N, C-alpha and C positions, 0 to 999 in steps of 0.2 A: 493725558500722554505715550506717546509711540516707543514702543518697546522696542530698543535697539537689539539688541541681544538676549537670548535666550538660553538657558542647557539646562536639560534634560535629564537627569537619571545615570549625571557624568560619571565615568568609572576609572581610572587607569592604574593596572595590575603592571606589576616591576617582577619577571622572571627572576629566582635566584637559588644560587648553587645550594642544596641543601647537605651535602656531604656523602648522601645514600643512594645509591643505584634505584631509578625509575620512581625516586620519589620527588615530585615536584611542588617546591612553593613559591607564593608569591607575595611580595608587599603590594598590600591595598594602599597606596599612597593614595589616589583620591576616590572613595566608595560611595558611590550613589547620593551624586550632588547636584540640588536642582537650583536655579536662582535668575532673575531676569534683572536687566540695566536698562533702565529709558534712557531715551535718547535727553542728551547734555545735563546729564546725573553721574554723580560718582559712588559708586558703592565702594565702601572701602572693608577689603578683608584681612582680619587678623589669628591669630591665636601661635602659640609656641614654635620655637624650630622643626622642621620635619611634621607637622601637621598635616602638609599636603598645599600651600596656599600656592607656591609657585609651580607646583608642576600644575594646579588648575589651571592657572592662567597659561603656561604653555599648550599644554593639550586644548585648550578654545581656540588657539591660535594655530591650534596641527603642525606647532613645530615637535610635538610629541605624538603618534596617534591614541584617540583614545580607545578603551579597549572593549567598551562599550559607550551606549547613550549617544543623544542627538542636539548636535550644538546648531541654535538658527539664531542669523545672523539679516537682519532685515529683511524676512519674514522670510528667508532662503535654508534649506537644509544643507549647511556646509558642513556636513561631517562625513562624506564621503567625495565634496568637490575639489573640481582641481581649484588649487588656492591662488596661483597665481592674481585673477582678478582682482583676488578678493585681499591678498597681500600689501595693495597699496591703501585698502580703506580700513586693515587693520595693523596696527604695529605695538613696538615694545618698546620701554625702556628697560634695559638690563640693570640686576643690582650691581655690579662690581665695574666700574668705570676703567677700572686697570685690566681687565681683561676683555673685557666688550668692542674695545679697540684695536684692530688692526696696526700692530706696531711700523711697518713697512709702510704702510700710507697716512699722506697727509690729510690733513683734518678736511681741507676741501675735498679730496678726493672720498673720504669717510662721507662727509653729507650729502656727494654730488652722486653716491653710488645707486641710491635707489632713483635719481632722477635719470639713469642711463636706460638702469633696469629696465622702467618702464616707460623710455622712450619722453619726458614730458619736457622738453625742452629742444626748440629748432635746430639750436647751434650753441659755441661755444660760447658767445658772447650771452647770449639768455641764462644757461649755464651759470658762468660765473655770477651774475646781478642775481639767482635767487639763490644760490649759497651765501653771498654777502650778507644776504636782506633775512636769511635764517638765521645766519651767526649773529646779529647785533639783535635778531628776536630776542635771541636767550641770551643777551648782556655780554657777546663777545664782539671781536671789531675784523676787518677785512684782513688786517696782519695777520692776523689767526689762520687766515685760511693756508698758507703755505708754510705753516712750522708741522712735526711731527708730535702723535699723542704722549711722548714723552718729556718734553717739555712744558707738559700743564699740569697744574693740582690737582685734586681729585675732584673738586667743582668744578672748572672748569671742565673737568672732561665730563662730568655727567651733561653738563652741558653742552657739547658735543654729541652726547648721545644725545638726549632732549631733539637736538637740532637734527640728528640723523632720523629722529621716527617722526620729526614735525614737515619736513621738505616737500615728503608725497603726500602733504594735505589729506590726511588720514580722519576715519569720521569716531574711530577707538582707539583707544590705548589703554594696553595693559601694563601701569608700570608697577614692576617687579622690586619692591624694596627700593625706591631708587635714592632711597637719603642715607641709606644705613651706612655706608660707608664711607660720608661723609662726616665734617666738625660740625658739632653742636650748633655753634655760630653761621656756616654755609647752608643748613639742613632749612631754617625760618626762609634764607632769600629762595632756595629752591623749591619751599613748598609755596612760596607766594606766585613765584614766576607760575608754578602748573596753574595755580586760578585765575591770573592774569591771561593766560593761553586758553585754557578755559572760555572765558567770556566771549575772549577774541574770537576765536576760530569754532566754536561750538563745538567744542570736542567732551565724547564722554569717554568715562576712564572707570578700569578698575585699579584699584590701588591698595596693593600689597603691602602690609608692613608688620613688626609685630610689637611698635610703638602703638598704645591705643591714643595715650594723648594726640598723638601728630596725626591718624586716623579720624579723630573724633572731628576736629578741626577740616578736616578737607571732603570728610564725606558727607551726602547725605544719608545715603543708610550702610548700614555697617552689620556684615556677616563674620561670625566666631566660625572658625573651624578647631575642632580636637581629632588627632588620629584618622584622619583621611574623611572625616565627617562632617557636616556641616549641622553646630548645634542650637545658633540663634542669630536672628535675621529680625534686625526693627530699625525703624529711624534712628538717628546717630543720639540724636536727644534721647529720644524714649531706651534704646540700649542705656547708655552714660547713666540715669537718673535712675531708671526699672529696669538691672537688668533681670531673667527670670532664671538662666540655668547657673548651676554656681558654679560652673567655670568659669562663665562671662560676670559673675561679681567677685569673683576672683583675679581677674584681670585689671577690672573698674578701681576693685580697693589698692591694688598694684601704683597709680598715676598719682605721682608727687602734686598736692597742693601746696600752692606758695603761701597761704595762710596757715603761720602755726598753730593760732589758738582753734584753727576749724580741724588743722594737723594732727592734732592734738586728740582730737573727739574721735576719729575715724577708727573704727576695727580696721585694721590687715587682715585680711583671710588667706596664711601660710594653704599650701597644697600640703597632703601628705603625697610621700611616696613618689615613685619615676615617671615616666609616660613609659607603658607597655611597647611591648616590640608588635611594630607595624604586621608582623608576619605571623602574629600569634595574639591576635589582641583579643582581650577579654570578651567572655560571651555574652549577650545582652546589653545593655547601655557600656560603653567602651570607656566612658568617665567613674564608671562605678567601682573601683580600683583606688580611685583618688578622693571619692567624695563623700562628705559628713553625713549625707543626708542617707546613703544608699540604702535601697531596704530590699527583700528578696525578690519581687517582683522583676528589680532594675540586673537581677545576674541570668532571670529565665528570658525576659523579653527583652528583645530592642524600641527602644521607645520612639513612635512614629514623630517625624518631623510635620508638624501642625499648626496653624493659624489659631491662637489663644488669645488674642485681642487684637485690634484694627489694626491691619499690616504687621503685625508680631509675630513672628513664630517662631520655635522653638521645639526640639525634642527632650521629651525630662518626663518621666513619669511621676514626680511627686508637684509638678506644676499645680494641678489642679487640687 
């Protein structure tokens, strides 16, 4: 398998005002995260709100500059590179379809903006044809091109966002919680559309969500984040049926099961306490304050993120 994207020791820290003179504090939104994505696969990234998933996706695309670490795309180190040539190859579908579309632009102009920037069409006629073809591909039609975003439902707006990302023929797309703002009935349609488009256009996805049942359905591999750290990474089935990290086990136990008999036999793992502050995370393992298995070593030493089984990585002292 060819590696399309590799992230090495990625860090993104945000400075925050502490209220005291000369005292500088930072929020460690993404702290030493490493993974790779093969061409044509989907890597799911899950974790509760505020764990750094979205920041990871945005930093990979250099919408936010990394504090430290390396981003390698298709064999090229793009950490400090001019991003314009890569913008066409790497795209993003934003979480909020209400905030990510310009209300003053028609849908045709929103979708066509990438074509104009990268000069992909020879004339207006070709531009119009490409826009209409793209809208039809995501389940809209040519009439929609002359309307404005406020005339559409949330699901339709998200389709416009997907068409905008796809129109420049990218290879890699960061899907930043693309269905969390949509009705449940629409979510399945959009997920199926993502899968069909991946097969048709040979796309590679980083799929960010906090609904594990959705991520399990669409992903080849899943990474679990907690407080800026990657705590587990494995194949989707392996992680779903044999989670090793206590946090992953808790997330998996919360997935609802359709079978009532099976549902009664399952033990729900409820986490104690609140998520610690990312400005002042706990020493050692960041999850130890909510972990029922925590021992003395968990407070003293940060667990190493290492391979414990074939292609199954975990950062936990008690796994051995």
